[in-house]
VEXVOKE-973578 format. One line per 3 residues: number of its first residue (from 1); their letters; for each residue x, y negated, z of N, C-alpha, C. Coordinates in steps of 0.1 Angstrom, whole numbers. Example, Ala and Ser with C-alpha at 12.3 -4.5 7.8 and 13.67 -1.06 7.14 Angstrom:
<atoms>
1 = AS = 132 57 78 123 45 78 132 33 78  128 22 71 137 11 71 129 0 79 .
</atoms>
This chain:
<atoms>
1 = MRR = -135 -46 35 -125 -46 24 -129 -38 13  -128 -43 1 -133 -36 -11 -125 -24 -13  -131 -14 -19 -124 -1 -20 -112 -2 -30 .
4 = ILA = -101 4 -26 -90 3 -33 -89 13 -44  -99 22 -45 -99 33 -56 -103 28 -69  -104 15 -71 -107 9 -85 -94 12 -93 .
7 = IIF = -83 14 -87 -71 17 -94 -71 30 -103  -81 39 -99 -82 51 -106 -88 49 -120  -95 39 -122 -103 37 -134 -96 26 -143 .
10 = FTG = -85 20 -138 -78 9 -145 -65 12 -145  -58 16 -157 -44 20 -156 -37 12 -167  -44 4 -174 -36 -2 -186 -35 -17 -184 .
13 = SLL = -39 -23 -172 -38 -37 -171 -23 -42 -172  -21 -55 -179 -8 -60 -180 -7 -74 -172  4 -77 -167 7 -90 -161 18 -96 -170 .
16 = TGS = 13 -107 -177 22 -114 -185 20 -128 -184  30 -136 -189 29 -150 -190 35 -157 -178  32 -171 -177 37 -178 -167 26 -180 -156 .
19 = FVF = 32 -184 -143 23 -187 -133 21 -202 -133  9 -207 -133 7 -220 -134 0 -226 -121  2 -240 -119 -5 -246 -108 -19 -251 -112 .
22 = CQQ = -29 -250 -103 -42 -254 -108 -46 -266 -101  -56 -273 -106 -62 -285 -100 -67 -281 -86  -66 -291 -76 -71 -288 -63 -84 -294 -61 .
25 = VTI = -92 -286 -51 -105 -292 -48 -107 -292 -33  -115 -299 -28 -118 -301 -13 -130 -293 -9  -129 -286 1 -140 -277 7 -142 -283 22 .
28 = AMR = -155 -288 23 -160 -295 36 -168 -283 43  -162 -279 54 -170 -268 62 -177 -276 74  -189 -270 76 -198 -276 88 -202 -265 96 .
31 = LVQ = -201 -265 108 -207 -256 117 -221 -260 121  -231 -252 117 -245 -256 118 -252 -247 130  -246 -235 133 -252 -228 144 -240 -220 150 .
34 = LPS = -240 -220 163 -229 -213 172 -236 -205 183  -230 -194 188 -234 -189 200 -235 -198 212  -243 -196 221 -245 -205 233 -232 -206 240 .
37 = GTA = -229 -219 243 -217 -222 251 -204 -224 243  -205 -223 230 -193 -224 222 -191 -238 218  -180 -244 221 -176 -258 218 -171 -257 204 .
40 = KDS = -175 -266 196 -173 -267 182 -157 -267 179  -150 -274 187 -136 -275 185 -128 -263 190  -135 -253 195 -129 -240 199 -129 -230 187 .
43 = VYT = -134 -234 176 -136 -225 163 -126 -228 154  -120 -216 148 -109 -217 138 -114 -210 126  -107 -212 114 -109 -203 103 -96 -197 101 .
46 = AGN = -96 -184 97 -86 -176 94 -88 -170 81  -80 -173 70 -82 -168 57 -70 -167 48  -73 -165 35 -62 -163 25 -56 -177 23 .
49 = FNG = -60 -187 27 -55 -201 26 -45 -204 38  -45 -197 48 -36 -200 58 -29 -188 65  -27 -177 56 -20 -165 60 -28 -156 71 .
52 = WNP = -41 -159 70 -50 -152 80 -46 -154 95  -41 -165 97 -37 -169 111 -49 -173 119  -52 -166 129 -65 -169 137 -64 -181 145 .
55 = SSA = -52 -188 147 -51 -199 156 -44 -210 150  -46 -211 136 -39 -221 129 -44 -236 132  -36 -244 136 -41 -258 139 -48 -265 127 .
58 = AGR = -43 -261 115 -49 -267 103 -63 -261 100  -66 -250 106 -79 -244 104 -88 -246 115  -86 -255 124 -94 -257 135 -105 -268 132 .
61 = FDK = -117 -265 136 -128 -274 134 -126 -286 145  -131 -298 142 -131 -309 151 -142 -309 161  -143 -318 169 -155 -319 180 -168 -320 173 .
64 = EGQ = -169 -325 162 -182 -326 154 -185 -313 146  -176 -303 146 -178 -291 140 -176 -292 125  -165 -300 122 -162 -302 107 -148 -299 104 .
67 = LQL = -145 -294 92 -132 -291 88 -131 -292 73  -120 -298 67 -118 -299 54 -105 -291 50  -107 -284 38 -96 -276 33 -94 -281 19 .
70 = TVQ = -81 -280 14 -78 -283 1 -72 -270 -6  -78 -265 -16 -75 -253 -23 -74 -254 -38  -69 -244 -44 -68 -245 -59 -82 -242 -66 .
73 = KGS = -85 -251 -76 -98 -249 -82 -99 -236 -89  -110 -229 -87 -112 -216 -94 -108 -204 -84  -100 -207 -74 -96 -196 -66 -106 -190 -58 .
76 = LVE = -106 -177 -54 -115 -170 -45 -110 -173 -31  -118 -180 -23 -115 -183 -9 -122 -172 0  -114 -166 9 -119 -157 19 -115 -160 33 .
79 = FKC = -123 -158 42 -120 -163 55 -131 -156 66  -126 -156 78 -136 -155 90 -133 -166 100  -142 -167 110 -141 -176 120 -137 -169 133 .
82 = TQG = -128 -175 140 -125 -170 153 -124 -180 164  -122 -177 176 -120 -185 187 -105 -185 190  -97 -184 179 -83 -185 183 -74 -172 183 .
85 = SWQ = -81 -161 182 -75 -147 182 -84 -137 175  -78 -126 170 -86 -116 164 -95 -107 174  -92 -110 187 -99 -104 197 -113 -112 200 .
88 = RVE = -113 -124 194 -125 -132 195 -129 -137 182  -134 -127 173 -137 -130 160 -153 -130 158  -157 -136 147 -172 -137 147 -178 -123 142 .
91 = VTA = -190 -119 148 -196 -106 146 -212 -110 144  -219 -98 139 -233 -100 139 -240 -102 152  -253 -104 152 -260 -107 165 -260 -94 174 .
94 = DGS = -258 -81 168 -257 -70 176 -243 -65 178  -233 -73 174 -219 -70 177 -213 -62 166  -218 -60 154 -213 -53 143 -202 -62 136 .
97 = SIA = -193 -55 130 -183 -63 122 -190 -69 109  -183 -80 105 -189 -85 92 -178 -86 82  -182 -86 70 -173 -88 59 -167 -101 59 .
100 = NRS = -155 -103 52 -150 -117 50 -160 -125 43  -161 -138 47 -168 -149 41 -160 -152 28  -167 -152 16 -160 -156 5 -168 -164 -5 .
103 = FKA = -162 -173 -13 -168 -181 -24 -157 -185 -33  -162 -187 -45 -153 -193 -54 -152 -208 -55  -140 -214 -54 -139 -228 -53 -139 -235 -67 .
106 = AGD = -152 -235 -72 -153 -241 -85 -152 -256 -85  -154 -263 -74 -152 -277 -73 -154 -282 -60  -153 -295 -57 -155 -300 -44 -170 -295 -38 .
109 = TVI = -170 -291 -27 -184 -285 -21 -184 -286 -6  -195 -285 -1 -198 -283 14 -203 -270 17  -197 -264 27 -202 -249 32 -206 -251 46 .
112 = DIS = -219 -247 48 -225 -246 61 -223 -233 67  -218 -232 80 -215 -220 86 -223 -217 99  -230 -205 99 -237 -201 110 -230 -189 117 .
115 = IAA = -227 -189 130 -221 -178 137 -230 -172 147  -233 -160 146 -242 -154 155 -236 -150 169  -225 -144 168 -219 -140 181 -203 -138 180 .
118 = WSH = -196 -136 191 -183 -134 191 -179 -120 195  -169 -113 190 -167 -99 193 -165 -96 209  -159 -106 216 -155 -104 229 -167 -103 238 .
121 = QFA = -178 -107 233 -191 -106 240 -198 -93 241  -191 -82 234 -197 -69 234 -186 -60 238  -191 -49 245 -182 -37 249 -177 -32 237 .
124 = PRS = -164 -27 237 -158 -21 225 -166 -9 221  -168 -6 209 -175 4 203 -166 16 199  -170 28 203 -162 40 198 -165 42 184 .
127 = KPH = -154 47 177 -154 49 162 -153 64 160  -162 69 149 -161 83 147 -149 86 137  -145 99 136 -135 103 126 -144 105 114 .
130 = TAS = -138 101 102 -146 102 90 -138 108 78  -127 112 81 -118 117 72 -124 130 66  -123 133 53 -129 145 47 -120 157 50 .
133 = PQV = -124 169 48 -116 182 51 -105 182 42  -104 173 31 -92 173 22 -80 166 27  -82 159 38 -73 150 45 -65 157 56 .
136 = SVW = -53 156 57 -45 162 68 -33 152 72  -29 153 85 -17 146 89 -5 154 85  2 151 74 13 159 69 25 159 80 .
139 = DSS = 28 147 85 38 146 95 36 134 104  34 135 117 31 124 126 42 117 131  56 121 127 67 115 132 78 116 121 .
142 = YSI = 73 112 109 84 113 97 94 102 98  107 105 97 117 96 97 119 87 85  119 73 87 123 65 77 139 62 79 .
145 = KSL = 146 69 71 162 68 74 167 55 71  162 47 61 167 35 58 164 23 69  154 27 77 151 17 88 152 22 102 .
148 = NRK = 156 35 103 157 42 116 145 41 124  132 44 118 119 44 124 111 56 120  101 60 126 93 70 124 80 66 120 .
151 = RTI = 72 74 113 59 70 108 50 82 105  37 80 106 27 91 102 25 90 88  25 102 82 21 104 68 9 112 66 .
154 = RVY = -1 107 59 -14 114 57 -15 118 43  -20 130 39 -21 135 26 -35 139 23  -40 135 11 -53 140 6 -48 150 -5 .
157 = LPP = -54 162 -5 -53 172 -15 -65 175 -23  -65 175 -36 -78 178 -44 -85 189 -38  -99 189 -41 -107 200 -35 -104 214 -41 .
160 = DYH = -97 214 -53 -93 227 -60 -78 230 -58  -71 223 -48 -57 224 -48 -53 239 -44  -60 245 -36 -56 259 -31 -63 269 -39 .
163 = TAK = -71 266 -49 -75 276 -58 -70 276 -72  -66 264 -75 -61 261 -89 -45 263 -89  -40 264 -101 -26 264 -101 -20 251 -108 .
166 = QRY = -27 242 -111 -23 231 -118 -15 220 -110  -8 211 -116 -2 201 -110 -10 188 -110  -7 177 -102 -16 166 -99 -8 154 -99 .
169 = PVL = -13 142 -105 -7 129 -103 -7 125 -88  2 116 -85 3 112 -70 1 97 -70  -7 93 -60 -9 79 -56 -4 76 -42 .
172 = YLC = 6 67 -41 11 64 -28 3 51 -22  -2 51 -10 -9 41 -5 -3 36 8  -3 22 9 1 15 21 -9 14 31 .
175 = DGQ = -7 11 44 -15 9 55 -23 23 57  -16 34 59 -23 46 58 -34 48 69  -33 40 80 -44 41 90 -57 38 85 .
178 = NVF = -58 29 74 -70 23 69 -75 32 57  -68 41 52 -72 48 40 -83 58 40  -82 67 51 -92 78 51 -102 78 62 .
181 = DEF = -98 72 74 -105 74 86 -109 63 94  -122 62 96 -127 50 104 -121 49 118  -118 61 124 -112 61 137 -99 54 138 .
184 = TSS = -90 56 129 -77 50 129 -77 35 122  -86 32 116 -87 20 108 -89 7 117  -83 -5 112 -85 -16 120 -98 -23 116 .
187 = YGE = -101 -25 105 -114 -32 100 -123 -24 90  -124 -11 93 -131 -2 83 -122 4 73  -125 17 72 -117 25 62 -120 23 49 .
190 = WKV = -111 26 39 -112 23 25 -120 34 17  -123 45 24 -131 56 17 -124 62 5  -111 63 6 -105 69 -6 -108 83 -7 .
193 = DET = -108 91 3 -112 105 3 -125 107 -2  -136 100 3 -150 102 -2 -151 99 -17  -144 87 -21 -144 83 -34 -139 94 -43 .
196 = LDS = -127 99 -40 -121 110 -49 -129 123 -47  -135 126 -37 -144 138 -36 -155 136 -47  -161 124 -47 -171 121 -56 -167 122 -70 .
199 = FYR = -154 116 -72 -149 116 -85 -147 130 -92  -142 139 -81 -139 153 -85 -153 160 -89  -163 158 -81 -175 165 -84 -182 160 -98 .
202 = ATG = -178 147 -102 -184 142 -114 -175 146 -126  -162 148 -124 -153 149 -136 -145 163 -135  -143 167 -123 -135 180 -122 -120 175 -122 .
205 = KSM = -118 162 -120 -104 158 -120 -101 151 -106  -87 151 -102 -84 145 -90 -70 142 -89  -65 138 -77 -50 134 -76 -47 137 -61 .
208 = IVV = -33 138 -59 -28 138 -45 -27 123 -41  -31 120 -28 -29 108 -22 -20 109 -11  -9 101 -10 0 102 1 -1 87 8 .
211 = AVD = -6 87 20 -9 74 27 2 73 38  9 62 38 20 60 48 14 49 58  15 52 71 10 43 81 18 31 81 .
214 = HGD = 12 19 83 21 7 86 28 7 99  37 -1 101 46 -2 113 41 -10 124  28 -13 124 23 -22 134 31 -36 135 .
217 = KYR = 39 -37 145 47 -50 146 57 -52 135  61 -42 128 69 -43 117 62 -44 104  50 -45 104 42 -45 91 46 -57 82 .
220 = MTE = 47 -70 88 49 -82 81 64 -82 75  73 -74 80 86 -75 76 89 -63 66  84 -51 70 85 -39 62 79 -40 48 .
223 = YNP = 68 -48 48 61 -50 35 66 -62 27  77 -69 31 81 -81 25 96 -80 22  99 -80 9 114 -79 5 122 -91 7 .
226 = YNH = 115 -103 11 123 -115 14 120 -119 27  130 -128 33 130 -134 45 118 -144 46  112 -145 58 101 -156 59 103 -163 72 .
229 = ARF = 102 -176 72 105 -184 84 97 -180 96  84 -176 94 75 -173 105 77 -158 110  78 -149 100 78 -135 103 91 -129 105 .
232 = GQG = 102 -135 100 115 -129 101 121 -123 88  132 -115 90 141 -111 80 132 -99 73  130 -100 60 123 -90 52 130 -77 52 .
235 = EGV = 123 -66 53 128 -52 52 122 -44 41  116 -51 31 108 -45 20 118 -37 11  130 -42 9 140 -34 0 143 -20 6 .
238 = EFV = 145 -20 19 148 -7 26 135 2 26  123 -5 28 111 4 29 109 10 15  110 2 3 108 7 -9 118 18 -12 .
241 = RFL = 130 16 -8 141 27 -9 136 39 -3  131 39 8 125 51 15 115 57 7  105 50 3 93 55 -6 99 62 -18 .
244 = AHQ = 108 55 -25 112 60 -38 121 71 -37  131 71 -28 143 80 -28 143 90 -17  134 89 -7 133 99 4 119 106 4 .
247 = LKP = 108 98 5 96 103 6 91 111 -6  93 102 -18 88 110 -30 94 123 -34  107 124 -33 114 137 -36 109 148 -26 .
250 = HID = 106 144 -14 101 154 -4 88 159 -8  78 148 -12 65 153 -16 65 161 -28  74 158 -38 73 165 -50 79 179 -48 .
253 = SSF = 87 181 -38 92 195 -35 82 203 -26  72 195 -19 63 202 -10 49 205 -16  47 198 -27 32 200 -33 34 201 -49 .
256 = RTF = 23 206 -55 24 207 -69 21 193 -76  30 186 -79 28 171 -84 33 171 -97  27 162 -105 34 157 -117 44 146 -112 .
259 = SST = 56 150 -113 66 141 -106 72 129 -116  67 129 -128 73 119 -138 66 105 -134  73 95 -140 69 81 -137 54 78 -140 .
262 = AYT = 50 83 -152 37 80 -156 27 84 -148  28 94 -138 19 101 -130 21 97 -115  29 87 -113 32 82 -100 29 66 -98 .
265 = WIA = 19 64 -90 16 49 -88 16 47 -73  17 34 -70 17 29 -57 6 17 -55  -1 17 -44 -11 6 -43 -12 2 -28 .
268 = GSS = -17 -10 -27 -20 -14 -13 -28 -28 -14  -32 -32 -2 -40 -45 -1 -33 -55 9  -33 -68 5 -27 -78 14 -12 -76 13 .
271 = MGG = -6 -74 25 9 -72 25 12 -59 18  3 -49 18 5 -37 11 5 -39 -4  -4 -49 -9 -4 -53 -23 9 -58 -27 .
274 = LIS = 14 -67 -18 27 -74 -21 38 -64 -22  40 -54 -14 51 -45 -14 49 -34 -25  37 -32 -29 33 -23 -40 38 -30 -53 .
277 = QYA = 35 -43 -55 40 -50 -66 55 -50 -68  61 -52 -57 76 -52 -56 81 -39 -60  76 -28 -55 80 -15 -57 80 -12 -71 .
280 = AIS = 69 -16 -79 68 -12 -92 78 -20 -101  82 -32 -96 92 -39 -103 106 -34 -100  109 -31 -88 123 -27 -84 125 -13 -86 .
283 = EPK = 115 -4 -87 118 9 -90 110 15 -102  111 9 -113 103 12 -125 104 27 -130  116 33 -127 118 46 -131 111 56 -121 .
286 = VFG = 106 51 -110 99 60 -100 84 58 -100  80 45 -100 66 41 -100 61 36 -114  51 44 -119 47 39 -133 38 27 -133 .
289 = GAG = 33 23 -121 24 12 -121 20 10 -107  14 -2 -103 9 -6 -91 -5 -11 -91  -11 -8 -79 -25 -14 -77 -23 -24 -66 .
292 = VFS = -26 -37 -71 -22 -48 -62 -35 -56 -58  -40 -53 -46 -52 -59 -41 -51 -70 -32  -57 -81 -34 -56 -93 -25 -43 -96 -20 .
295 = PAF = -34 -95 -29 -18 -96 -23 -15 -108 -16  -7 -106 -5 -3 -118 3 10 -123 -4  9 -128 -15 21 -133 -22 26 -146 -15 .
298 = WTA = 17 -153 -7 21 -166 -1 32 -162 8  34 -151 13 46 -148 22 58 -145 14  57 -145 0 70 -140 -7 69 -148 -20 .
301 = RPL = 72 -161 -19 72 -171 -32 81 -166 -42  94 -161 -39 103 -158 -50 97 -145 -59  87 -138 -54 82 -127 -62 75 -133 -75 .
304 = YDT = 71 -145 -75 64 -150 -87 74 -150 -99  86 -156 -96 97 -156 -106 103 -143 -109  103 -134 -100 108 -120 -102 98 -113 -110 .
307 = ANT = 86 -114 -108 75 -107 -116 74 -114 -130  74 -126 -131 74 -133 -144 86 -128 -153  98 -127 -147 110 -123 -154 108 -108 -158 .
310 = YYG = 104 -100 -149 103 -86 -152 92 -83 -163  81 -88 -161 70 -85 -171 72 -92 -184  80 -103 -183 84 -110 -196 92 -101 -205 .
313 = SNP = 100 -92 -199 109 -83 -207 104 -69 -207  93 -66 -200 87 -53 -199 71 -55 -200  68 -59 -212 52 -63 -213 44 -52 -211 .
316 = RGA = 48 -39 -212 40 -27 -211 39 -23 -197  47 -29 -188 46 -25 -173 31 -25 -168  27 -15 -162 14 -12 -159 12 -18 -144 .
319 = VFL = 1 -26 -143 -3 -32 -130 -18 -35 -130  -26 -31 -120 -40 -35 -119 -39 -45 -107  -41 -58 -111 -40 -69 -101 -54 -74 -98 .
322 = Y = -58 -73 -85 -72 -78 -82 -71 -89 -71 .
</atoms>
């Protein structure tokens, strides 16, 4: 996963205009190399074209090892291959995780796929703790009153926080398990703490980062303000209310923050990107902008019209959309 900290350097991006439909192209995928004993029709694709579903029937290769997908021309296609679950995902020949496969769908094309091994063929690897000394668990059982649930809150404080007297901007990040620490992350940490440590050494500037852990089985509903036929009733409205009107005031009273809108941003990836975009639209007096990375907008079609309406009347609304 690409580092989310690009948001630090991009704060003036605008989202304006209409959402348009693009010409579709055909992607023909072919399995050319598989681990020994793997049947070609036991292989699936899970990507941003099917909601990262590891067992989608539409993403399954046939007995000849072929699969055709139809995607929007010019779109960035990202995926991995599985054997029907994330416990049986493709890895390197030594069992190491691999990055998402990706390509730009410039036109009809053929993609040859070689798979070295499957994750279940290797013993689970122990993961190290990689969080910097600037990171701490602020609360391991913080109550989300609007949802009657508890959550771990992790906080990064600038290297000079305890020696300086100044106040700092605050960045709220979703999927807190992935933000700072390899040990708690699902698919590799985002290195937010290492990046900010480096940024401080280079510039003398920093910020406070508040990372809120996702809710595991509740992630798909907490990060979606809309109902979804597959995932259930959306709880994103309540989750954003928690961030804006419960957690933020508590953070501002506990740390030396710049509490004004201009110095308060929210960001996330995938479903976290979706709820970050919604938070910036629904709570513009709280969040001055959003970092929206690889957003799972496919789960929230009404957000297109909501965003188009909002930015049409608020053209200076700040968002970094990647």
